[in-house]
C-alpha positions as CSV (number, residue, x, y, z in Angstrom):
1,V,45.8,116.1,82.9
2,L,48.7,113.7,83.2
3,T,50.8,113.8,85.9
4,T,53.9,111.6,86.3
5,A,56.1,111.3,89.7
6,M,59.1,109.5,89.4
7,V,61.9,108.1,92.2
8,G,65.2,108.0,91.0
9,C,67.5,105.7,92.1
10,N,71.3,105.0,92.3
11,D,71.8,102.0,89.8
12,D,75.4,102.5,90.2
13,E,76.0,101.6,94.0
14,P,78.6,98.8,93.9
15,P,77.4,95.5,95.5
16,A,78.4,94.0,98.3
17,L,81.4,91.6,99.1
18,A,80.6,87.9,98.6
19,L,82.5,84.8,98.6
20,V,82.1,83.3,94.9
21,S,85.0,80.2,95.8
22,L,87.1,79.0,97.9
23,T,89.8,76.5,96.9
24,A,93.1,74.9,98.4
25,N,95.3,73.4,95.7
26,G,92.4,73.0,93.2
27,I,90.1,71.5,95.9
28,D,86.9,73.0,96.5
29,L,86.6,74.3,100.4
30,N,83.5,76.4,99.8
31,A,80.9,75.1,102.1
32,A,83.2,72.4,103.7
33,T,83.0,71.5,107.1
34,S,86.1,70.3,107.6
35,A,88.0,69.3,104.4
36,T,90.3,66.2,104.1
37,G,93.0,65.8,101.7
38,I,94.3,69.1,101.6
39,P,98.0,68.9,100.8
40,V,100.6,70.3,103.5
41,G,101.7,72.8,101.1
42,A,98.8,74.4,99.7
43,T,98.5,77.0,98.6
44,I,94.4,79.0,99.3
45,V,92.7,80.7,97.1
46,A,89.5,82.8,97.4
47,T,87.6,84.3,94.8
48,F,85.0,87.0,95.4
49,N,82.5,88.8,92.9
50,V,84.0,92.0,93.2
51,A,87.6,93.6,93.9
52,V,89.1,93.2,97.6
53,D,90.8,95.8,99.5
54,Q,94.1,94.4,100.2
55,A,94.8,96.4,103.8
56,S,91.0,94.8,104.5
57,A,92.5,91.3,103.5
58,N,96.1,92.0,105.7
59,S,93.9,92.8,109.0
60,S,90.7,90.6,108.4
61,I,91.8,87.0,107.3
62,S,93.4,84.9,109.6
63,L,94.0,81.2,109.5
64,V,94.0,79.5,113.1
65,R,95.6,75.8,114.1
66,Q,92.8,74.6,116.1
67,F,94.1,72.4,118.7
68,D,96.2,75.3,120.1
69,N,93.9,78.3,119.1
70,Q,97.6,79.6,117.1
71,N,97.3,81.9,114.6
72,F,99.1,80.2,111.7
73,P,101.2,82.9,109.4
74,A,100.7,83.5,106.2
75,T,101.0,85.8,103.7
76,I,97.9,87.4,101.7
77,S,97.6,88.7,98.3
78,V,95.1,90.6,96.6
79,N,94.7,90.7,92.6
80,G,91.7,92.1,92.2
81,A,88.6,89.6,93.4
82,E,91.1,86.8,93.6
83,V,93.0,86.7,97.5
84,T,95.7,84.0,97.8
85,I,96.6,82.9,101.6
86,N,100.0,81.0,101.5
87,P,101.3,80.1,104.7
88,N,104.7,80.7,105.3
89,T,105.1,76.8,106.6
90,D,103.4,73.7,105.4
91,F,100.3,72.8,107.1
92,S,100.9,69.7,109.5
93,T,99.4,66.3,108.8
94,G,96.0,65.5,110.6
95,T,95.6,69.3,111.8
96,L,92.7,71.2,111.7
97,F,93.3,74.7,110.6
98,I,90.6,77.2,110.7
99,L,90.2,79.7,108.1
100,T,88.6,83.2,109.0
101,F,87.2,85.8,107.3
102,G,86.5,88.9,109.6
103,A,84.0,91.6,109.3
104,G,86.5,93.8,108.4
105,L,86.7,92.8,104.9
106,K,86.0,94.9,102.4
107,S,85.7,95.4,98.6
108,T,88.0,98.4,97.2
109,E,84.4,100.1,97.0
110,G,84.3,99.8,100.6
111,K,81.3,97.3,100.5
112,T,81.5,94.5,103.2
113,L,80.9,90.8,103.6
114,T,77.7,89.7,103.3
């Protein structure tokens, strides 16, 4: 007698959202504690492993000026797995800015950032 037990699994489960790269005008920001030499007119590009949901990007990505903790207005656009953060005005020379990807950021499949 031969008995085989099988457990099905769904190999089509979409992956969690993960940041692959983060640059500002070609300067690598990924894992940088405090990047320097960023041009004042820089555009920030975040590349993820899967397509990003535009609505969640708009509500979950923030750019804050560190010295007064004020939001720094930026236009956020999504093209598949690439998110572009384009500040509405130039960065101030010598000023620290903090870019945050909040917990609400999701892929188009509804998976959150890990």
